[in-house]
C-alpha positions in Angstrom: 21.4 -52.8 -14.2 24.9 -51.5 -14.0 24.2 -49.8 -10.7 23.3 -53.2 -9.1 26.4 -54.7 -10.6 28.6 -51.9 -9.3 26.9 -52.1 -5.8 27.5 -55.9 -5.6 31.2 -55.6 -6.5 31.8 -52.3 -4.6 32.3 -54.0 -1.2 35.0 -56.2 -2.6 36.8 -53.2 -4.2 36.7 -51.3 -1.0 37.8 -54.3 1.1 40.8 -54.7 -1.2 41.7 -51.0 -0.9 41.5 -51.1 2.9 43.5 -54.4 3.1 46.1 -52.9 0.8 46.4 -49.8 3.0 46.6 -51.9 6.1 49.4 -53.9 4.5 51.4 -50.7 4.1 50.9 -49.8 7.8 52.0 -53.3 8.9 55.0 -53.2 6.5 56.0 -49.8 8.0 55.8 -51.3 11.5 58.1 -54.2 10.4 60.5 -51.8 8.7 60.8 -49.7 11.9 61.2 -52.6 14.3 64.7 -51.3 15.3 63.9 -47.6 15.3 64.1 -46.2 18.9 60.8 -44.6 20.0 58.8 -45.9 17.1 55.2 -46.5 18.0 53.5 -49.5 16.2 50.3 -48.5 14.3 47.4 -50.5 13.0 43.8 -49.9 11.8 40.4 -51.3 12.7 39.5 -53.0 9.5 35.8 -53.2 10.0 35.4 -49.5 10.9 37.6 -48.4 8.0 35.6 -50.6 5.6 32.4 -49.1 6.8 33.9 -45.6 6.3 34.9 -46.6 2.8 31.5 -48.0 2.0 29.8 -44.8 3.2 31.6 -42.9 0.5 34.3 -41.2 2.6 37.6 -41.1 0.9 40.4 -43.2 2.2 43.9 -43.7 1.0 46.2 -41.5 -1.0 44.8 -38.3 -2.4 46.2 -35.6 -4.6 46.0 -31.8 -4.3 46.8 -29.2 -7.0 49.9 -27.1 -6.3 49.6 -23.3 -6.6 51.5 -21.7 -9.3 52.6 -18.0 -9.4 53.8 -17.9 -12.9 52.7 -19.3 -16.3 56.2 -20.8 -16.6 55.7 -23.0 -13.5 54.9 -26.6 -14.1 51.5 -27.7 -13.0 51.8 -30.4 -10.5 50.0 -32.4 -7.9 51.1 -33.3 -4.4 50.3 -36.7 -3.1 49.0 -36.8 0.5 50.3 -40.0 2.1 48.0 -43.1 2.2 47.3 -42.7 5.9 45.8 -39.3 5.2 42.3 -40.8 5.3 42.9 -43.7 7.7 42.2 -43.6 11.4 45.5 -45.1 12.6 45.5 -46.5 16.1 48.5 -47.1 18.3 49.2 -50.6 19.3 49.6 -51.4 23.0 52.8 -53.4 23.5 52.8 -56.6 25.6 56.4 -56.0 26.6 57.7 -52.4 26.1 61.3 -52.1 25.1 63.9 -50.0 26.8 64.2 -47.7 23.8 60.5 -47.0 23.6 59.8 -49.0 20.4 56.5 -50.8 20.6 56.9 -53.1 17.6 56.4 -56.8 18.5 57.8 -58.7 15.4 55.9 -61.9 16.1 52.6 -60.0 16.2 53.5 -58.0 13.1 54.5 -61.0 11.1 51.2 -62.8 12.1 49.1 -59.8 11.2 51.0 -59.2 8.0 50.5 -62.9 6.9 46.9 -62.9 8.0 46.2 -59.7 6.1 48.0 -61.1 3.0 45.9 -64.2 3.2 42.7 -62.3 3.5 43.7 -60.0 0.6 44.3 -63.0 -1.6 41.1 -64.6 -0.6 39.2 -61.4 -1.5 40.9 -61.4 -4.9 40.0 -65.1 -5.5 36.4 -64.5 -4.5 36.1 -61.4 -6.7 37.7 -63.3 -9.6 35.2 -66.1 -9.2 32.3 -63.6 -9.1 33.5 -61.9 -12.3 33.9 -65.3 -14.0 30.4 -66.3 -13.1 29.1 -62.9 -14.4 31.1 -63.4 -17.7 29.6 -66.9 -18.0 26.1 -65.5 -17.7 26.8 -62.8 -20.2 28.2 -65.2 -22.8 25.3 -67.6 -22.6 
């Protein structure tokens, strides 16, 4: 029973994770709009969602740090969020003289669209959970 519930909600969980990671990539593009030579990046959402649904890890991961003495503090290093993403370079419509490929109009549109779709996924998931709670309570 719980396996079916988990499977039905898993796609929404993975979609939210991939949308959140895409939002970070788009925000990085916007933040580097004036950086000479910066290459705009993006992801293919559908392929990354399929990768996440197949069980492959995406997003930030942590690794244990090696210690050589008992007095060392055990720690974990965080691998950046794009460690599991297949980042693509965006082809510019009008390349700039300094080599920067960020098109602010395109980035703003993609950022707003991704935000809208992220919020829609949250709304849909919330509705699904409310209906499940309603069934459980009756």
